[in-house]
C-alpha positions as CSV (number, residue, x, y, z in Angstrom):
1,M,-30.1,49.4,107.8
2,S,-28.3,52.7,107.6
3,L,-28.4,55.3,104.8
4,T,-24.9,54.4,103.9
5,T,-25.8,50.9,103.2
6,L,-28.7,51.9,101.1
7,A,-26.5,54.4,99.1
8,L,-24.0,51.7,98.5
9,F,-26.5,49.2,97.3
10,S,-27.9,51.9,95.0
11,L,-24.6,52.4,93.4
12,V,-24.1,48.7,92.9
13,A,-27.6,48.3,91.5
14,L,-27.1,51.2,89.1
15,A,-23.9,49.7,87.9
16,T,-25.5,46.4,87.4
17,I,-28.7,47.5,85.7
18,A,-27.1,50.0,83.3
19,T,-25.2,47.2,81.6
20,P,-27.6,46.2,78.8
21,G,-29.4,43.0,79.4
22,P,-32.5,41.4,78.0
23,T,-35.1,43.6,79.7
24,V,-33.1,46.8,78.8
25,L,-32.9,45.7,75.1
26,L,-36.7,45.0,75.1
27,A,-37.2,48.4,76.6
28,L,-35.1,50.0,73.8
29,S,-36.9,47.9,71.1
30,N,-40.4,48.6,72.6
31,G,-39.6,52.3,72.8
32,A,-38.7,52.2,69.1
33,R,-41.6,50.2,67.9
34,L,-44.4,51.5,70.1
35,G,-43.4,54.7,71.6
36,V,-42.5,55.4,75.3
37,R,-46.1,55.3,76.5
38,R,-46.9,51.9,75.0
39,A,-43.6,50.5,76.2
40,L,-44.5,51.3,79.8
41,P,-46.2,47.8,80.5
42,G,-42.8,46.1,79.4
43,M,-41.1,48.1,82.0
44,L,-43.6,47.3,84.6
45,G,-43.3,43.6,83.8
46,A,-39.5,43.8,84.3
47,V,-40.1,45.5,87.7
48,A,-42.6,42.9,88.7
49,S,-40.0,40.3,87.9
50,D,-37.6,42.3,90.1
51,C,-40.0,41.8,93.0
52,V,-40.0,38.0,92.3
53,L,-36.3,37.8,92.3
54,V,-35.9,39.8,95.5
55,G,-38.8,37.8,97.1
56,S,-37.2,34.6,96.1
57,V,-34.1,35.5,97.9
58,A,-36.1,36.4,101.0
59,V,-37.8,33.0,101.2
60,G,-34.8,31.0,100.1
61,L,-35.7,30.0,96.6
62,G,-32.5,31.5,95.3
63,A,-30.6,29.3,97.6
64,L,-32.7,26.3,96.1
65,L,-31.4,27.0,92.6
66,A,-27.9,27.4,93.8
67,A,-28.1,24.0,95.5
68,S,-30.2,22.0,93.1
69,E,-28.6,21.1,89.6
70,F,-32.0,19.9,88.4
71,W,-34.2,22.9,89.1
72,F,-31.3,25.3,88.1
73,S,-31.2,23.5,84.8
74,V,-35.1,23.6,84.3
75,V,-35.2,27.3,84.9
76,K,-32.1,27.9,82.7
77,W,-33.3,26.0,79.7
78,I,-36.8,27.6,79.9
79,G,-35.1,31.0,79.9
80,A,-32.7,30.3,77.2
81,A,-35.4,29.0,74.8
82,Y,-37.6,32.0,75.6
83,L,-34.8,34.4,74.9
84,A,-33.9,32.6,71.6
85,W,-37.5,32.8,70.5
86,I,-37.8,36.4,71.1
87,G,-34.4,37.0,69.4
88,L,-35.4,35.1,66.3
89,R,-38.7,37.0,66.1
90,M,-36.6,40.2,66.1
91,L,-34.2,38.9,63.5
92,R,-37.1,38.1,61.2
93,S,-38.9,41.5,61.6
94,G,-39.4,43.4,58.5
95,G,-39.1,46.8,60.2
96,M,-42.8,47.5,60.1
97,D,-44.1,51.1,60.2
98,L,-45.0,52.2,63.7
99,A,-48.7,52.7,62.9
100,V,-48.9,49.0,61.8
101,E,-46.9,47.8,64.8
102,A,-49.1,49.8,67.2
103,G,-52.2,48.0,66.0
104,D,-50.5,44.4,66.3
105,P,-52.2,42.4,68.9
106,Q,-48.7,41.1,69.9
107,A,-48.1,44.7,71.0
108,G,-51.0,44.9,73.3
109,P,-50.2,46.0,77.0
110,R,-50.6,42.4,78.4
111,K,-48.3,40.9,75.8
112,V,-45.6,43.7,76.3
113,F,-45.8,43.2,80.1
114,M,-45.6,39.4,80.0
115,K,-42.8,39.4,77.4
116,S,-40.4,41.5,79.7
117,F,-41.7,39.6,82.8
118,L,-40.9,36.2,81.5
119,V,-37.6,37.2,80.1
120,A,-36.3,38.2,83.5
121,V,-38.2,35.7,85.8
122,T,-36.9,32.7,83.7
123,N,-33.2,33.7,83.9
124,P,-31.5,31.6,86.8
125,K,-28.5,34.0,86.7
126,G,-30.9,36.7,88.2
127,Y,-31.6,34.4,91.2
128,L,-28.0,33.5,91.7
129,F,-27.0,37.2,91.5
130,C,-29.6,38.4,93.9
131,S,-28.7,35.5,96.2
132,A,-25.2,36.5,96.3
133,L,-25.7,40.3,96.4
134,L,-28.6,41.1,98.7
135,P,-27.5,39.3,101.8
136,Q,-24.5,41.4,102.0
137,F,-26.7,44.5,102.6
138,I,-28.9,42.8,105.1
139,D,-28.5,43.3,108.9
140,S,-29.3,40.0,110.4
141,G,-30.0,41.7,113.8
142,A,-32.8,43.7,112.4
143,P,-36.2,43.0,110.9
144,L,-35.5,41.2,107.5
145,A,-38.9,41.9,105.9
146,L,-38.5,45.6,105.9
147,Q,-34.9,45.5,104.8
148,Y,-35.7,43.3,101.8
149,L,-38.7,45.7,100.9
150,A,-36.3,48.7,101.0
151,L,-33.7,46.9,98.7
152,C,-36.5,45.9,96.4
153,A,-38.0,49.4,96.2
154,I,-34.5,50.7,95.4
155,F,-33.8,48.1,92.7
156,C,-37.1,48.4,91.1
157,T,-36.9,52.3,90.9
158,I,-33.4,52.2,89.4
159,D,-34.4,49.4,86.9
160,F,-37.5,51.4,85.8
161,A,-35.5,54.7,85.4
162,I,-32.8,52.9,83.3
163,M,-35.3,51.2,81.1
164,F,-37.3,54.4,80.7
165,V,-34.1,56.1,79.5
166,Y,-33.5,53.3,76.9
167,A,-37.1,53.4,75.7
168,V,-36.8,57.2,75.2
169,V,-33.6,56.7,73.2
170,G,-35.2,54.1,71.0
171,A,-38.2,56.4,70.5
172,R,-36.1,59.4,69.5
173,A,-33.8,57.4,67.2
174,I,-36.8,56.1,65.3
175,R,-38.3,59.6,64.8
176,L,-35.1,60.6,63.2
177,L,-34.2,57.5,61.1
178,R,-37.6,55.8,60.6
179,R,-38.3,52.4,59.0
180,R,-34.7,51.3,58.0
181,A,-33.5,52.2,61.7
182,L,-36.2,50.0,63.1
183,L,-35.2,47.1,61.0
184,W,-31.6,47.2,61.9
185,M,-32.4,48.0,65.6
186,D,-34.7,44.8,65.8
187,R,-31.9,42.8,64.1
188,T,-29.3,44.0,66.4
189,C,-31.4,43.5,69.5
190,G,-32.4,40.1,68.2
191,A,-28.8,39.0,67.6
192,I,-27.8,40.2,71.0
193,L,-30.7,38.3,72.6
194,L,-29.7,35.1,70.8
195,A,-26.2,35.6,72.0
196,L,-27.5,36.0,75.6
197,A,-29.7,32.9,75.1
198,G,-26.5,31.0,74.0
199,S,-24.5,32.2,76.9
200,L,-27.3,31.3,79.3
201,A,-27.5,27.7,77.7
202,L,-23.8,27.3,78.3
203,Y,-23.8,28.9,81.8
204,R,-22.7,26.7,84.7
205,R,-22.9,27.4,88.4
206,S,-19.6,27.8,90.2
207,G,-18.5,24.5,91.3
208,S,-20.8,22.4,89.1
């Protein structure tokens, strides 16, 4: 795998990840509610899901979802329901003060980690996307495991960096605008997550 290939993959990954999706919105919201440091577990959860997505392509699970309507639908509806649940919780948020939110057991590191991890790992579009994208950068004549590891490392690094930036933006915005901004940020992110849940529920594979 050449440096040119890695650079091209990095550009594609950057363009893809920079477009706000569920995990990026969670990083923004977590940064606003908890601060950047306490939002880190959520970013690590999303990175862990990236490893699952890339690993699934390496072992062929992405192809299984592409071929099986049943398993695709199972993952799709689980992901849509979970996104909708998070979106509704955000819409119902009262814009709590940061000090109160920081003491909320739902804001513990494990909870924050699992929320971001589950949002990404239950999205079948991620598996299909990686299944379509990653093989284009793989040299079939070279050791596959090392190539997938390299692509995974690049993807995870870019994803973490983008989420960190969003978390910083969220934290800075709340310091300036405080409680009312938190209320509307939660409602906006919640509405977008609900819309994403709806689009996922209506999503159909090509040819199905």
